[in-house]
MARZALUM-730128 format. One line per field, with one value per atom (N, C-alpha, C, CB): residue in three letters; z, y, x. Coordinates in steps of 0.02 Angstrom, whole numbers. Glycine has a CB too. Layout:
// MARZALUM-730128
type = [ALA ...]
w = [Z ...]
v = [Y ...]
u = [X ...]
This chain:
// MARZALUM-730128
type = [MET MET MET MET ASP ASP ASP ASP ILE ILE ILE ILE LYS LYS LYS LYS ALA ALA ALA ALA TYR TYR TYR TYR ILE ILE ILE ILE ASP ASP ASP ASP HIS HIS HIS HIS PHE PHE PHE PHE SER SER SER SER ALA ALA ALA ALA ILE ILE ILE ILE SER SER SER SER HIS HIS HIS HIS LEU LEU LEU LEU LYS LYS LYS LYS ARG ARG ARG ARG GLU GLU GLU GLU GLN GLN GLN GLN GLN GLN GLN GLN PHE PHE PHE PHE LEU LEU LEU LEU LEU LEU LEU LEU LEU LEU LEU LEU LYS LYS LYS LYS GLU GLU GLU GLU ALA ALA ALA ALA SER SER SER SER ASN ASN ASN ASN ASP ASP ASP ASP ALA ALA ALA ALA SER SER SER SER ALA ALA ALA ALA ASN ASN ASN ASN LEU LEU LEU LEU LYS LYS LYS LYS VAL VAL VAL VAL LEU LEU LEU LEU ASN ASN ASN ASN PHE PHE PHE PHE ALA ALA ALA ALA ILE ILE ILE ILE ILE ILE ILE ILE ALA ALA ALA ALA PHE PHE PHE PHE LEU LEU LEU LEU ILE ILE ILE ILE ARG ARG ARG ARG MET MET MET MET VAL VAL VAL VAL PHE PHE PHE PHE LEU LEU LEU LEU ILE ILE ILE ILE ILE ILE ILE ILE LEU LEU LEU LEU VAL VAL VAL VAL GLY GLY GLY GLY GLY GLY GLY GLY SER SER SER SER TYR TYR TYR TYR TYR TYR TYR TYR ILE ILE ILE ILE PHE PHE PHE PHE GLY GLY GLY GLY TYR TYR TYR TYR SER SER SER SER ALA ALA ALA ALA TRP TRP TRP TRP LEU LEU LEU LEU LEU LEU LEU LEU ILE ILE ILE ILE VAL VAL VAL VAL THR THR THR THR VAL VAL VAL VAL ILE ILE ILE ILE LEU LEU LEU LEU GLY GLY GLY GLY LEU LEU LEU LEU LEU LEU LEU LEU PHE PHE PHE PHE SER SER SER SER ARG ARG ARG ARG VAL VAL VAL VAL ALA ALA ALA ALA VAL VAL VAL VAL THR THR THR THR GLU GLU GLU GLU MET MET MET MET ASN ASN ASN ASN THR THR THR THR TYR TYR TYR TYR PHE PHE PHE PHE LEU LEU LEU LEU SER SER SER SER LYS LYS LYS LYS SER SER SER SER LEU LEU LEU LEU LYS LYS LYS LYS SER SER SER SER ILE ILE ILE ILE LEU LEU LEU LEU LEU LEU LEU LEU LYS LYS LYS LYS ASN ASN ASN ASN SER SER SER SER HIS HIS HIS HIS]
w = [-576 -512 -457 -509 -404 -347 -300 -311 -302 -261 -187 -284 -172 -103 -64 -100 -98 -64 -39 -110 -66 -47 5 -107 29 83 146 93 181 241 225 294 162 142 142 73 120 115 177 51 208 270 259 302 199 185 190 116 179 181 231 112 269 314 371 344 385 439 415 464 351 324 330 251 321 321 260 321 264 211 145 231 149 88 54 104 94 66 36 120 71 44 -22 94 -26 -88 -145 -78 -132 -184 -207 -159 -160 -178 -217 -116 -196 -230 -300 -189 -307 -373 -419 -366 -392 -432 -450 -393 -403 -416 -469 -352 -466 -515 -585 -495 -589 -654 -680 -648 -635 -654 -678 -595 -643 -663 -730 -609 -741 -806 -862 -804 -848 -898 -913 -874 -863 -873 -911 -806 -904 -938 -1011 -903 -1030 -1098 -1127 -1142 -1172 -1206 -1159 -1265 -1117 -1069 -1009 -1047 -993 -931 -883 -944 -824 -773 -795 -709 -831 -852 -904 -882 -950 -1002 -970 -1057 -924 -890 -851 -843 -816 -777 -823 -736 -879 -927 -954 -985 -974 -1001 -950 -1026 -889 -837 -824 -771 -822 -811 -869 -806 -930 -987 -986 -1053 -970 -967 -914 -953 -855 -801 -822 -736 -851 -871 -926 -894 -976 -1031 -1006 -1086 -964 -940 -895 -902 -846 -800 -832 -742 -869 -900 -957 -928 -997 -1050 -1023 -1094 -970 -939 -908 -887 -875 -845 -899 -797 -953 -1008 -1041 -1061 -1049 -1080 -1036 -1095 -971 -925 -907 -861 -891 -864 -914 -804 -971 -1019 -1000 -1022 -1036 -1025 -964 -1087 -916 -857 -836 -799 -837 -824 -755 -830 -704 -637 -629 -584 -663 -661 -697 -691 -752 -788 -745 -855 -711 -666 -610 -637 -581 -527 -552 -496 -610 -636 -657 -696 -681 -696 -631 -731 -579 -515 -488 -463 -490 -467 -510 -468 -575 -619 -603 -692 -590 -572 -505 -571 -457 -392 -397 -342 -432 -440 -479 -474 -530 -569 -528 -633 -485 -441 -396 -398 -368 -326 -367 -293 -426 -469 -489 -531 -507 -527 -468 -554 -410 -350 -335 -290 -339 -326 -377 -325 -441 -492 -483 -561 -469 -457 -398 -446 -344 -285 -302 -228 -341 -360 -401 -400 -452 -495 -456 -555 -413 -373 -323 -337 -291 -243 -276 -209 -334 -371 -389 -434 -414 -432 -371 -472 -317 -255 -227 -202 -229 -205 -247 -207 -312 -354 -343 -428 -331 -318 -251 -318 -200 -134 -137 -81 -175 -183 -220 -220 -271 -310 -267 -373 -225 -182 -124 -155 -104 -48 -67 -19 -132 -155 -165 -218]
v = [1327 1340 1313 1308 1351 1330 1289 1392 1224 1179 1184 1107 1200 1204 1257 1220 1308 1360 1334 1419 1278 1252 1196 1226 1180 1131 1163 1109 1125 1147 1200 1174 1208 1258 1229 1285 1167 1135 1092 1092 1104 1069 994 1099 974 904 861 896 892 854 882 852 933 965 919 1028 867 820 770 783 766 719 747 702 702 724 768 663 810 858 822 903 765 728 702 672 676 651 709 614 765 824 845 882 845 865 819 866 754 706 714 634 724 735 800 735 853 917 913 971 875 866 829 827 777 740 785 677 826 871 924 906 947 996 965 1021 904 870 857 804 839 827 891 796 946 1010 1032 1064 1021 1039 996 1030 933 890 911 817 933 954 1020 961 1062 1127 1120 1175 1063 1046 1097 1041 1139 1185 1238 1218 1264 1315 1282 1359 1304 1280 1340 1249 1328 1380 1441 1352 1430 1487 1530 1461 1499 1536 1575 1489 1543 1577 1637 1529 1628 1684 1741 1660 1726 1777 1815 1746 1777 1809 1853 1755 1830 1870 1934 1830 1929 1989 2039 1970 2014 2059 2092 2020 2054 2082 2137 2027 2124 2174 2236 2144 2226 2284 2324 2261 2290 2326 2364 2277 2332 2366 2425 2317 2415 2470 2526 2443 2508 2560 2595 2530 2556 2585 2628 2531 2604 2643 2707 2601 2705 2767 2816 2751 2790 2834 2866 2795 2826 2851 2903 2792 2891 2936 2998 2899 2988 3042 3070 3019 3037 3060 3035 3136 3060 3037 3072 3050 3033 3057 3001 3077 3014 2962 2930 2990 2971 2942 2902 2998 2923 2886 2819 2927 2818 2754 2706 2767 2732 2690 2661 2731 2703 2680 2627 2739 2637 2588 2523 2617 2526 2465 2426 2481 2460 2427 2397 2476 2436 2409 2350 2465 2355 2300 2236 2320 2243 2185 2155 2203 2198 2174 2138 2232 2169 2138 2073 2186 2071 2010 1955 2024 1974 1924 1890 1957 1931 1903 1858 1959 1880 1841 1775 1880 1776 1715 1667 1732 1693 1650 1618 1691 1656 1629 1576 1685 1588 1539 1475 1568 1482 1423 1383 1444 1418 1384 1348 1434 1379 1348 1284 1397 1289 1231 1175 1250 1193 1143 1111 1174 1150 1124 1076 1181 1095 1053 986 1089 987 925 884 941 917 881 846 931 878 846 785 896 789 732 675 752 691 639 606 669 645 617 573 672 594 555 490 596 494 434 386 453 412 370 339 411 371 343 282 397 274 217 158 232]
u = [1740 1710 1755 1640 1761 1802 1759 1832 1768 1728 1746 1737 1808 1830 1791 1904 1766 1728 1661 1717 1638 1573 1577 1537 1637 1643 1614 1718 1573 1536 1484 1585 1466 1416 1345 1433 1339 1274 1261 1269 1204 1188 1177 1125 1159 1147 1210 1116 1269 1331 1381 1362 1363 1411 1434 1381 1395 1414 1467 1353 1480 1529 1600 1513 1648 1718 1730 1767 1780 1795 1811 1853 1846 1863 1800 1910 1753 1690 1650 1650 1649 1614 1643 1617 1710 1743 1725 1820 1724 1707 1634 1718 1589 1519 1510 1474 1545 1540 1571 1575 1624 1655 1607 1722 1575 1526 1467 1502 1445 1389 1408 1366 1470 1494 1496 1563 1520 1522 1451 1560 1406 1337 1304 1297 1316 1287 1315 1302 1379 1409 1380 1485 1367 1338 1266 1340 1230 1160 1156 1124 1207 1208 1227 1255 1255 1275 1324 1214 1303 1349 1376 1315 1332 1354 1386 1294 1445 1476 1480 1547 1507 1509 1549 1538 1602 1644 1608 1710 1573 1537 1479 1511 1443 1388 1414 1351 1469 1498 1518 1559 1548 1569 1508 1608 1456 1396 1361 1348 1357 1325 1364 1319 1430 1471 1461 1546 1460 1451 1382 1460 1330 1263 1259 1211 1285 1283 1322 1312 1381 1421 1387 1491 1361 1328 1267 1308 1227 1167 1184 1123 1229 1244 1284 1282 1336 1377 1337 1443 1303 1262 1206 1234 1175 1122 1146 1087 1203 1229 1252 1287 1278 1298 1236 1339 1185 1123 1089 1075 1087 1053 1094 1034 1158 1200 1250 1236 1259 1309 1378 1309 1428 1496 1526 1539 1544 1579 1626 1529 1690 1740 1731 1810 1719 1714 1650 1716 1596 1534 1540 1477 1576 1587 1629 1622 1678 1719 1677 1778 1634 1591 1543 1552 1513 1466 1500 1428 1561 1599 1611 1667 1632 1644 1579 1674 1525 1460 1437 1406 1447 1428 1466 1439 1531 1571 1550 1645 1534 1511 1444 1506 1397 1331 1336 1284 1378 1385 1418 1424 1463 1496 1444 1551 1400 1347 1301 1306 1282 1238 1270 1219 1334 1370 1375 1441 1390 1395 1328 1419 1274 1207 1188 1155 1204 1188 1229 1199 1293 1335 1309 1409 1290 1265 1200 1253 1156 1093 1105 1050 1147 1160 1194 1203 1241 1276 1229 1336 1187 1139 1089 1102 1065 1018 1050 993 1111 1145 1162 1208 1182 1199 1138 1229 1080 1019 1002 961 1010 995 1044 995 1107 1157 1144 1228 1128 1113 1051 1104 1001 940 955 887 997 1015 1056 1054 1102 1143 1105 1201 1049 1011 970 965 957 918 960 882]
């Protein structure tokens, strides 16, 4: 996961310096990875991409039959939709871990 993309993303830490944000995000990423145990961010992203591609490409083949341009379009759409889903899941897991870390640090 690219942690740098989440700097200034979360309002709870956006007032901090970028270095502090990076350290908190790194800690949150490690915490989220530890909570996910066997599944890490890379495996989840791969699985989501495969599910989207199988469903969309398989569905278009089942409904419309074999058409090269339609398969290309569904592969592109599957990759776009999976990218959005992966980003949303990464943001959710990172946000959840960041909230727990901030709560733990405030005590």
